[in-house]
C-alpha positions as CSV (number, residue, x, y, z in Angstrom):
1,V,-114.2,-157.2,7.9
2,Q,-110.3,-157.7,8.4
3,L,-107.7,-157.2,5.6
4,Q,-104.2,-158.1,5.2
5,A,-101.7,-156.8,2.9
6,F,-98.5,-158.2,1.6
7,G,-96.0,-158.0,-1.2
8,G,-94.2,-155.3,-0.4
9,G,-90.5,-155.1,-0.6
10,L,-87.2,-153.1,-1.7
11,V,-86.8,-153.0,-5.6
12,Q,-85.0,-150.7,-7.9
13,A,-86.4,-148.3,-10.2
14,G,-87.9,-149.8,-13.2
15,D,-88.9,-153.2,-11.3
16,S,-92.2,-154.6,-10.9
17,L,-94.0,-155.5,-7.9
18,R,-97.3,-157.3,-7.0
19,L,-99.1,-156.4,-3.8
20,S,-102.1,-158.5,-2.5
21,C,-104.6,-158.0,-0.1
22,A,-106.7,-160.8,1.5
23,A,-110.1,-159.9,2.8
24,S,-111.9,-162.0,5.6
25,G,-115.5,-161.4,7.2
26,R,-118.1,-160.3,5.2
27,T,-118.9,-160.8,1.6
28,F,-116.0,-159.8,-0.4
29,S,-118.0,-158.9,-3.5
30,S,-120.2,-156.8,-1.7
31,Y,-117.8,-153.9,-1.6
32,A,-115.6,-152.0,-3.8
33,M,-111.7,-152.0,-3.0
34,G,-108.9,-149.4,-2.9
35,W,-105.1,-148.8,-2.4
36,F,-103.8,-145.8,-1.0
37,R,-100.1,-144.9,0.0
38,Q,-98.5,-142.7,2.6
39,A,-95.2,-141.7,2.2
40,P,-92.9,-140.4,5.1
41,G,-94.2,-136.8,6.6
42,K,-96.9,-136.9,3.9
43,E,-100.9,-137.7,3.9
44,R,-102.1,-140.8,2.9
45,R,-103.0,-140.6,-0.7
46,F,-105.3,-142.5,-3.1
47,V,-103.8,-144.5,-5.8
48,T,-106.6,-147.0,-7.4
49,A,-109.7,-148.5,-6.7
50,I,-112.0,-151.3,-8.1
51,S,-115.5,-151.7,-8.2
52,R,-117.7,-154.6,-6.8
53,S,-117.5,-156.8,-9.8
54,G,-114.1,-155.6,-10.8
55,G,-115.7,-153.8,-14.1
56,R,-114.7,-150.6,-13.3
57,S,-111.1,-149.4,-12.0
58,Y,-110.0,-145.7,-11.1
59,Y,-106.3,-144.5,-11.0
60,A,-104.5,-141.7,-9.8
61,D,-102.9,-139.8,-12.6
62,S,-99.2,-140.4,-11.0
63,V,-99.8,-144.3,-11.7
64,K,-102.1,-144.4,-14.6
65,G,-100.5,-146.7,-17.1
66,R,-98.0,-148.4,-14.9
67,F,-100.4,-149.9,-12.1
68,T,-103.0,-152.4,-12.4
69,I,-105.8,-153.1,-9.9
70,S,-107.6,-156.1,-10.1
71,R,-109.6,-158.7,-7.9
72,D,-110.5,-162.2,-7.5
73,N,-113.8,-162.6,-5.4
74,A,-113.5,-166.3,-5.5
75,K,-110.3,-165.7,-3.2
76,N,-111.4,-162.5,-1.4
77,T,-108.3,-160.8,-2.7
78,V,-107.6,-157.7,-4.5
79,Y,-104.0,-157.2,-6.1
80,L,-101.9,-153.8,-7.3
81,Q,-99.7,-154.8,-10.0
82,M,-97.2,-152.1,-9.9
83,N,-94.5,-151.8,-13.0
84,S,-92.2,-149.3,-14.1
85,L,-91.5,-148.2,-10.3
86,K,-90.0,-145.0,-9.6
87,P,-88.4,-143.9,-6.2
88,E,-91.6,-141.4,-5.7
89,D,-93.5,-144.7,-5.6
90,T,-91.8,-145.3,-2.3
91,A,-94.6,-145.4,0.6
92,V,-96.5,-147.7,3.0
93,Y,-99.4,-149.2,0.8
94,Y,-102.6,-149.8,2.2
95,C,-105.6,-151.6,1.0
96,A,-109.2,-150.6,2.1
97,V,-113.0,-151.6,2.0
98,A,-115.6,-149.3,0.6
99,Q,-119.0,-150.5,1.3
100,G,-120.7,-147.4,-0.2
101,G,-120.8,-145.9,-3.5
102,G,-118.9,-143.1,-4.7
103,S,-115.6,-141.8,-6.5
104,Y,-113.6,-143.9,-4.2
105,H,-110.7,-141.4,-4.3
106,S,-111.6,-140.0,-0.7
107,I,-110.1,-141.5,2.3
108,N,-113.9,-140.9,3.9
109,E,-115.5,-143.1,1.4
110,Y,-113.6,-146.3,3.0
111,D,-114.7,-148.1,6.2
112,Y,-112.0,-150.8,6.7
113,W,-108.3,-150.6,6.4
114,G,-105.3,-153.2,6.2
115,Q,-102.3,-152.7,8.1
116,G,-99.9,-151.6,5.3
117,T,-97.0,-152.9,3.3
118,Q,-94.0,-150.8,2.7
119,V,-92.7,-150.7,-0.8
120,T,-89.1,-149.1,-1.1
121,V,-87.9,-148.2,-4.6
122,S,-84.2,-147.3,-5.1
123,S,-82.6,-145.3,-7.9
């Protein structure tokens, strides 16, 4: 599985941004997808995840109500809509594939990773 994330950029606090992650290789609808982020000097942390069908989604408390994950299995793409962005959302955002089941909150549950896309939110 190959993943390519894009859509990052420099925005101001309060703005919105949509990230996309395109997958190739195996059947996209066979696995759950997640987004993580990593700020400079910090560990990579869970942001959100979505089940294979898209029927269930999971969010970190820090982004609940502001971020929305979705997927289009026909396009092999997962999206992250980010609204009301804050400077603390600044990070490199990574999409990832989870082939197995689980809570999808742990890095160890994911098997493939994209290259990351930078999101910078200025105050």
